[in-house]
Every structure is written in structure tokens, then in C-alpha cells.
KOLFI-64426 format. One line per 4 residues: number of its first residue (from 1); for each residue y, z, x of C-alpha. Coordinates in Angstrom, 2 decimals. Last residue first. Layout:
N
NUM	Y/Z/X  ... .
This chain:
309
309	194.92/286.35/92.43  196.99/283.65/94.11  198.27/280.85/91.90  198.90/277.30/93.04 .
305	200.87/274.47/91.46  199.87/270.84/92.02  201.14/267.94/94.10  201.15/264.15/94.20 .
301	203.64/262.16/96.29  202.38/258.78/97.48  199.32/258.10/95.31  201.36/257.01/92.24 .
297	203.27/254.40/94.25  203.60/251.94/91.34  199.83/251.46/91.25  198.31/252.98/94.37 .
293	200.06/253.87/97.64  196.99/252.91/99.67  196.82/249.50/97.95  193.35/248.25/96.98 .
289	194.18/248.65/93.29  191.56/251.31/92.62  193.75/252.69/89.84  195.36/250.98/86.87 .
285	197.88/253.01/84.90  197.17/254.37/81.43  200.44/255.41/79.82  201.23/258.42/77.65 .
281	203.94/259.21/75.09  201.93/258.36/71.98  200.35/255.42/73.83  203.58/253.95/75.15 .
277	206.88/255.30/73.86  207.15/256.80/70.38  206.06/260.24/71.62  209.20/260.75/73.76 .
273	210.32/259.42/77.12  208.78/262.21/79.21  205.63/260.52/80.50  202.06/261.80/80.75 .
269	199.93/259.58/82.96  196.27/258.77/82.42  194.84/257.19/85.59  192.89/253.96/85.26 .
265	189.74/252.06/86.15  189.41/248.65/84.53  185.87/247.46/83.75  186.44/247.31/80.01 .
261	187.99/250.79/80.04  187.79/253.38/82.82  188.66/257.04/83.36  191.39/259.35/84.62 .
257	193.25/262.40/83.42  196.53/264.30/83.12  198.74/262.79/85.83  202.25/264.13/85.28 .
253	205.58/262.31/85.64  208.60/262.16/87.99  210.51/258.89/88.18  212.22/256.96/90.99 .
249	209.61/256.41/93.69  210.01/253.18/95.64  206.40/251.97/95.38  206.80/248.56/93.79 .
245	205.95/247.31/90.33  204.40/244.23/88.74  201.92/244.78/85.96  198.57/246.56/85.95 .
241	199.11/248.84/82.96  195.90/249.58/81.09  196.56/249.13/77.39  199.45/250.25/75.22 .
237	203.12/250.09/74.25  205.06/249.49/77.47  208.64/248.53/76.56  210.71/250.18/79.30 .
233	207.82/250.00/81.75  207.80/246.20/81.46  211.31/246.07/82.91  210.20/247.53/86.23 .
229	212.11/250.67/87.25  209.16/253.02/86.84  208.34/253.62/90.50  206.05/256.59/90.40 .
225	205.99/260.33/91.10  203.14/262.76/90.57  202.62/266.33/89.33  198.93/266.88/88.88 .
221	196.59/268.08/86.14  193.68/270.27/87.32  190.30/270.30/89.06  189.25/266.66/88.67 .
217	192.82/265.76/89.62  192.49/267.33/93.05  189.43/265.25/93.80  191.06/262.18/92.22 .
213	194.15/262.52/94.42  191.99/263.00/97.50  190.15/259.78/96.68  193.44/257.98/96.08 .
209	194.81/258.77/99.54  198.34/257.44/100.04  199.74/260.93/100.63  197.48/263.95/101.09 .
205	197.83/266.11/97.94  200.64/268.64/98.29  200.13/272.28/97.30  202.41/274.48/95.22 .
201	203.64/278.04/95.11  202.63/281.42/93.73  202.83/280.49/90.06  204.08/282.48/87.09 .
197	203.79/282.31/83.31  206.52/284.43/81.72  205.97/286.70/78.75  206.71/289.93/80.61 .
193	210.02/288.47/81.78  211.68/288.98/78.38  214.68/286.60/78.31  217.44/287.56/80.72 .
189	218.21/284.07/82.04  218.71/282.63/78.57  219.78/279.16/79.71  223.03/277.90/78.24 .
185	223.15/274.68/76.26  223.06/270.90/76.30  220.29/269.37/74.21  216.68/268.24/74.54 .
181	215.30/271.23/72.59  212.56/272.56/74.92  210.91/275.56/73.29  211.24/279.15/74.57 .
177	208.51/281.32/73.06  206.28/278.50/71.76  206.53/276.63/75.07  205.57/279.69/77.09 .
173	208.21/281.08/79.40  208.43/279.96/83.00  208.01/281.81/86.28  209.92/284.18/88.55 .
169	213.02/282.04/88.85  212.41/281.17/92.51  208.76/280.26/91.88  209.56/278.03/88.91 .
165	212.43/276.36/90.79  210.22/275.58/93.78  207.69/274.00/91.41  210.34/271.78/89.80 .
161	212.02/270.65/93.05  212.47/267.08/91.80  212.40/266.18/88.09  215.98/264.94/87.67 .
157	216.08/262.70/84.60  218.05/264.63/82.02  219.51/261.68/80.09  217.00/262.11/77.29 .
153	213.98/264.05/78.56  211.95/263.25/75.45  208.98/265.57/75.15  205.24/265.05/74.74 .
149	203.33/268.21/73.85  201.83/270.40/76.54  198.65/269.57/78.44  196.13/272.39/79.02 .
145	194.12/272.12/75.81  190.92/270.82/77.39  191.09/267.52/75.52  194.48/266.75/77.07 .
141	192.92/267.36/80.49  191.01/264.10/80.23  188.53/263.54/83.07  186.21/260.62/83.75 .
137	183.41/259.70/86.13  183.26/263.32/87.36  183.61/263.91/91.13  181.03/266.32/92.52 .
133	182.01/266.24/96.21  184.89/268.67/96.82  185.15/269.05/100.59  188.84/268.10/100.84 .
129	189.79/270.02/97.68  192.29/272.50/99.15  193.96/270.08/101.55  194.75/272.12/104.65 .
125	198.43/272.84/105.13  200.89/272.78/108.01  200.00/269.29/109.25  201.01/268.00/105.82 .
121	204.69/268.39/106.65  206.37/266.89/103.61  210.09/266.25/103.50  211.81/267.75/100.48 .
117	213.02/265.20/97.91  216.67/264.20/97.93  216.15/260.75/99.49  213.56/259.94/96.82 .
113	216.05/260.52/93.99  214.34/261.12/90.64  216.67/260.21/87.78  215.24/257.25/85.94 .
109	215.93/257.61/82.22  219.65/257.03/81.66  220.62/254.69/84.51  217.34/252.82/84.27 .
105	217.82/252.20/80.54  221.37/250.98/80.94  220.28/248.52/83.64  217.42/247.31/81.46 .
101	219.78/246.64/78.58  219.33/249.05/75.71  218.78/247.90/72.12  214.97/247.82/72.46 .
97	214.74/251.42/73.70  213.31/252.80/70.45  210.18/250.67/70.82  209.79/246.96/70.18 .
93	206.47/246.47/71.97  204.80/245.53/75.24  201.13/244.89/75.94  198.48/245.83/78.47 .
89	195.30/244.29/79.92  195.71/240.72/78.69  199.28/239.88/79.65  200.26/236.20/79.32 .
85	201.63/235.78/75.81  202.65/239.44/75.60  205.05/238.94/78.50  206.91/236.13/76.75 .
81	207.13/238.15/73.54  208.49/241.25/75.25  211.06/239.28/77.26  212.28/237.44/74.15 .
77	212.43/240.72/72.27  214.55/242.21/75.04  216.99/239.30/74.89  217.20/239.54/71.12 .
73	217.79/243.31/71.21  220.51/242.86/73.84  222.29/240.38/71.57  221.81/242.73/68.61 .
69	223.26/245.61/70.62  226.46/243.64/71.24  226.68/242.70/67.57  226.27/246.35/66.58 .
65	228.91/247.45/69.08  231.38/244.87/67.77  230.64/245.93/64.20  231.61/249.47/65.12 .
61	230.35/252.93/66.00  226.66/252.10/65.91  223.89/254.21/64.35  220.17/254.00/65.12 .
57	217.70/255.96/63.01  214.63/254.53/64.76  212.97/252.94/61.73  216.27/252.04/60.06 .
53	217.57/250.21/63.14  214.21/248.41/63.57  214.38/247.24/59.97  217.91/245.93/60.56 .
49	216.80/244.15/63.74  213.82/242.56/61.98  216.08/241.43/59.14  218.45/239.89/61.68 .
45	215.53/238.15/63.37  214.36/236.87/60.00  217.79/235.40/59.35  217.86/233.85/62.83 .
41	214.72/231.81/62.37  211.05/231.61/63.45  210.76/234.80/65.48  209.93/237.21/62.65 .
37	207.07/234.92/61.59  205.32/235.51/64.91  205.12/239.24/64.08  207.04/242.30/65.26 .
33	206.47/245.95/66.14  204.08/245.76/69.11  201.23/247.61/67.41  201.12/245.89/64.01 .
29	201.59/242.65/65.94  198.22/242.79/67.66  199.02/240.22/70.36  198.59/236.45/70.51 .
25	202.31/235.86/70.75  204.21/233.25/68.80  206.67/231.08/70.64  210.36/231.68/71.27 .
21	213.78/230.25/70.57  216.70/232.39/69.38  219.77/230.75/67.94  223.23/232.02/67.05 .
17	224.28/231.16/63.50  224.27/234.45/61.60  225.82/236.67/64.26  228.24/233.89/65.14 .
13	229.38/233.83/61.51  229.62/237.60/61.49  231.78/237.43/64.59  234.17/235.01/62.90 .
9	234.23/237.04/59.68  235.15/240.12/61.69  237.80/238.18/63.56  239.36/236.99/60.28 .
5	239.41/240.53/58.89  241.17/241.70/62.07  239.16/243.61/64.66  240.27/247.03/65.85 .
1	241.26/247.49/69.52 .
């Protein structure tokens, strides 16, 4: 129902007068998207919100919707600022998801369903890299030209069965020949098959075994799954993530490297939430946590494609 002129003025008054209390963070504010001065009064918060809207090209259907998103924005900013006061290894920022509640975000971006994944039978396969001994101290497959550009999956969050699909469809086309557009459409099933890249199958890395994961990872990028439902994941902007998370897998990603920084060992993970999220679309996740499943369950379900000659 449309708002009367009086109601609009009433909501605008609330918009201007509502309070937001927070303390300044000790973070690099050019990275996280706000400064301590932005948090000192409501007018500056409104200006921050308007600048954020312009930066990310947001559009709202009505004043009511804009007010609703502003309330969510304030709550998210409060969470970000409070976390940045205490976190030293990673930080959060006002990214393009700052007007989404955490429940909305999870519904849109977390689509992997653990109960729909195929059951592993590791007794049927011998781990290919079990005897691999020369483990490099660091690997970054991005520098070797084998990692594709960062994409934004939008509301398409189902990553399971990817390798099986590639085999059943006779391969995939190259990115430059058939680019991902992040929009609804019809697949061109009859596109020239000569240009397809094919695989023979896939191989599972032994579950809950970080050493096996690193051995496989030293040879190629890996498909992995993590639990990404923690609120900090929504706003991760940089650093080595060692925050709270469980191991109930809900998001498919790719491991594209590993290394260490300031004594913290990490795995480089390629996400699919666009290049404005995290470190240009990537996140460094702590490894060597002492938990068999690893940080956010990353050691539980790793696999890689295979190709017979």
C-alpha cells in the first residue's frame, strides 16, 4: 500500500533521528569502506549509506524498502565494526552485501546441500598422490595461469555434481568461447564440440587429511566444500580467516594455493561471490588448525578432475 505524504514525512523523521552507537575501529578504513568519523552521528551514517548505494549501484523500489535496507545496513555495520575491534588476522568491510540480512544472504548464496551429495566409497580408489614427498612451501595456481576469472554466482548456488556433469555432457567450452553471464537463459547444447575441454572423471582426496589435501593441491587446484554460513564470511574483506565456523558443508569453492603470512599458514580459496568480495574474490583460510576437518570443514570433501591420455 502506498504511503501518504504524512507517513512519508514520519518515516523520514525516524530515518533522520534514529541512533546508532559504536566505537571507532583500529582497522585500515580505506579497505573496510568506512571511517570512525562515519559512526559519530546519524547524518554521517546516512551519507555513508548514500555513498555506498552509489558505489554499488543499488536501487530500491520504494522509500519503505530503502528505510528497511538502511536499518539492515546499520546493523551490519555495527557487527563489522565490533568484529574489527577484536580481530587481528582478518577484517570485515562494507561490501555489496551490506544491505542484506544474514538470513537473506544465506538463502541466496549458500546452495550446496550435504544430504544431496554422492556418498564416498574411498575403499574403491587409491589416493593418487599418497607417495608424493616433495611438498613445496607455497603454491599459487593463479600465477600459473590455470585459474579462471572470479564470477558472481548470484542466486545459482548449487555446486554439487559438477565433475559428473562435465563428463556426462562431453566436456566444457573455453571461457572465451562460451562466457558465463550470470543470467537466466537457454544452454546451447549443440555448440561446436571440437572446442570442448574434457575430463575422464574425478578423484576424491581422503577426507579429514590435510596432508593428503596439500599433496594433491601441490599438483593442481582442487574442488572443496566449506561451511560459509558464519556472518563474518558475508563481509570478509582481507587477511587470514581464522574466525568461528563449523564443518557442516554448505558452499562449494575451489582451493587454488597455499602459503603462510606472519606465522599463519593458509589455503587460498577462490569464491564465487564476485570480485568485490574478499581479496578480489578470494579468501585466505587458516590451515594447520589441529582439527581433522580443517577450517570450516575444508578438508572433508576435496576432489580433483582426472584425464586419461
